[in-house]
C-alpha positions in Angstrom: -9.4 -10.0 15.5 -8.7 -8.8 18.6 -10.6 -5.6 19.8 -9.7 -2.8 17.4 -7.8 0.0 19.8 -10.0 2.7 20.7 -7.4 5.3 22.4 -4.0 6.5 20.8 -2.2 4.7 23.5 -3.8 1.7 22.5 -3.0 2.0 18.7 0.8 2.6 19.5 0.9 -0.6 21.2 -0.6 -2.3 19.0 1.8 -1.0 16.1 4.6 -1.5 18.6 3.5 -5.3 18.6 3.1 -5.8 14.6 6.3 -4.1 13.7 7.9 -6.4 15.5 6.9 -9.6 12.8 7.6 -7.4 9.6 10.4 -9.7 6.9 11.8 -8.4 4.1 13.0 -11.1 2.1 11.3 -11.5 -1.3 9.7 -15.0 -1.9 11.3 -16.7 -4.4 8.6 -17.2 -7.2 6.9 -14.1 -9.3 3.8 -13.3 -8.5 1.0 -14.2 -11.0 -1.8 -12.0 -9.5 -1.2 -8.7 -7.2 -4.2 -6.5 -5.8 -4.2 -2.5 -5.8 -5.9 -1.7 -2.2 -8.0 1.9 -1.7 -10.1 3.6 0.1 -12.0 7.0 -0.5 -14.2 9.1 1.5 -16.9 10.8 1.6 -16.8 15.0 2.0 -17.9 14.9 5.4 -15.2 11.6 6.6 -17.8 10.2 8.0 -18.2 7.4 5.4 -15.6 5.6 3.6 -15.6 2.7 0.5 -13.0 0.4 0.5 -11.9 -1.1 -2.4 -9.5 -4.6 -3.6 -9.2 -5.7 -7.3 -6.7 -8.7 -8.1 -5.0 -8.3 -11.7 -3.2 -11.1 -13.1 0.5 -9.5 -13.6 0.9 -11.1 -16.4 -1.5 -9.2 -18.5 -2.9 -6.9 -15.9 -6.5 -8.0 -16.7 -9.1 -7.8 -13.6 -9.2 -11.4 -12.1 -11.1 -10.6 -8.8 -13.0 -7.4 -7.4 -13.9 -6.8 -4.1 -15.9 -3.1 -2.7 -17.1 -2.6 0.9 -18.4 0.1 2.5 -18.2 1.9 6.2 -17.2 3.6 8.5 -13.3 4.8 9.5 -12.1 2.6 12.7 -10.7 5.5 14.2 -10.4 8.9 14.8 -7.6 11.2 12.5 -4.1 10.8 14.0 -0.8 11.3 12.3 1.3 8.4 12.0 -2.0 6.5 12.9 -4.0 6.3 9.7 -3.9 2.6 9.3 -6.0 2.4 11.8 -8.9 3.8 10.2 -8.8 1.9 7.0 -7.4 -1.6 8.1 -10.8 -2.8 8.8 -12.8 -1.8 6.1 -9.8 -3.3 4.1 -9.6 -6.9 6.0 -13.4 -7.2 5.1 -13.2 -6.6 1.3 -10.0 -9.2 1.3 -12.0 -12.0 2.8 -15.2 -11.4 0.1 -12.3 -12.0 -2.7 -12.9 -15.5 -4.1 -8.8 -14.8 -6.0 -6.4 -15.1 -3.1 -4.4 -12.6 -4.3 -0.2 -13.2 -4.2 0.7 -9.3 -2.9 -0.8 -6.9 -1.6 -0.2 -3.1 -3.1 -1.1 0.2 -1.4 -1.5 2.9 -2.4 0.3 4.7 0.5 3.9 3.5 2.7 5.0 0.3 4.2 8.5 1.5 5.7 8.8 4.8 4.8 6.4 6.2 8.2 7.7 7.8 11.0 7.4 4.8 13.0 8.1 2.8 10.2 4.7 1.0 10.3 2.8 1.9 7.4 -0.5 1.2 6.2 1.7 -1.7 4.0 3.1 -2.7 6.5 0.3 -3.3 8.7 -1.8 -4.9 6.3 1.2 -7.2 5.4 1.7 -8.3 9.0 -1.7 -9.0 9.4 -2.4 -11.1 6.7 0.9 -12.6 6.5 0.9 -11.9 2.5 3.6 -9.9 0.9 2.8 -6.5 0.9 4.1 -2.9 -0.6 3.0 0.7 -0.9 3.6 3.3 -3.7 2.9 6.5 -2.4 1.7 9.3 -4.8 3.7 11.7 -2.5 6.4 11.4 0.7 5.6 11.2 3.8 9.0 11.0 5.6 12.5 11.0 4.0 14.8 13.1 1.8 16.7 11.7 -1.3 19.2 12.6 -4.2 17.6 13.7 -7.9 16.0 11.2 -9.8 17.1 10.5 -13.2 14.8 11.8 -16.1 14.5 7.9 -17.4 11.6 5.6 -17.1 13.3 3.1 -14.4 15.6 5.4 -12.5 15.5 5.6 -8.8 16.8 7.1 -5.9 16.9 6.0 -2.2 14.4 7.3 0.1 16.7 7.7 3.6 15.2 9.5 6.5 17.3 9.8 9.8 20.0 8.0 7.9 18.1 4.8 7.3 17.2 4.0 3.5 13.3 3.2 4.1 12.2 3.3 0.1 12.9 4.3 -3.1 12.0 7.4 -5.3 10.9 5.7 -9.0 10.8 7.1 -11.9 7.9 5.0 -13.8 7.4 7.1 -16.5 10.1 9.3 -18.3 9.5 13.0 -18.1 6.5 12.3 -15.4 6.8 12.9 -11.3 8.2 10.1 -9.8 6.3 7.6 -7.0 7.3 6.6 -3.6 7.3 3.0 -3.0 8.1 0.9 0.2 8.0 -2.7 1.5 5.6 -3.7 3.7 6.1 -7.4 4.3 7.9 -10.5 3.0 9.2 -8.4 0.4 12.8 -6.3 -0.6 12.8 -3.1 -2.2 14.2 -4.4 -5.6 11.4 -6.6 -6.4 8.8 -4.2 -5.2 9.9 -1.2 -7.9 10.4 -4.3 -10.7 6.3 -5.2 -9.6 5.7 -1.0 -9.7 7.1 -0.4 -13.4 5.8 -4.1 -14.3 2.5 -2.5 -13.3 3.1 0.8 -14.4 3.3 0.2 -18.6 1.7 3.7 -19.8 1.0 6.1 -16.4 2.5 7.5 -13.1 0.5 5.3 -11.1 0.5 1.7 -11.2 -2.8 0.1 -12.5 -3.3 -1.5 -9.0 -3.7 2.2 -7.7 -5.8 3.3 -10.5 -8.4 -0.1 -10.6 -9.1 0.4 -6.5 -9.2 3.8 -6.8 -11.9 3.9 -9.5 -13.6 1.0 -7.8 -13.8 2.3 -4.0 -15.5 5.9 -6.1 -17.8 4.2 -7.8 -18.9 2.7 -4.7 -18.9 6.1 -2.9 -20.6 7.9 -5.3 
């Protein structure tokens, strides 16, 4: 990897270059494996733990796990949050013995002020299909979402559809799905529902969250 950006200006320039490489077309085959990615921070924000957990899509069993300790690689700057976490997540990805077919981030892809959130950043750098499932919105507005599981509404920012607001469980707050790279929004929503049979968040997010918090404790 080239030298990691040190300044906001350098990071913005890198974002512009990488954003031009985003692809929004689906892979033809349904993925056999998917990976959840998450990062936890220490109370003083000086340390982090990054986890990637690979699940078999068919039955949601764990196929592989990699966790690493590290430090944030960039200061906190709104819109550039991915630069804090990407190096640790790439380190964890290299430690896997099972190469996942899709990366699913606890965050956003296209639904980002500069249309290039963590899911897009990781997808372009690895050239793996990727998307984000956020607990809260970062940008955009939407019409009310129906109550049944699977209901969705377009997430629209500045007149552009940047994601979907998806109800994964009836009567539970929806999640925010946005594509990152080499995947379309319909496929991302379909996978999110497949990975969330019982809870609001997909199992990829739930198991990766536990793994990085356990490492940090």
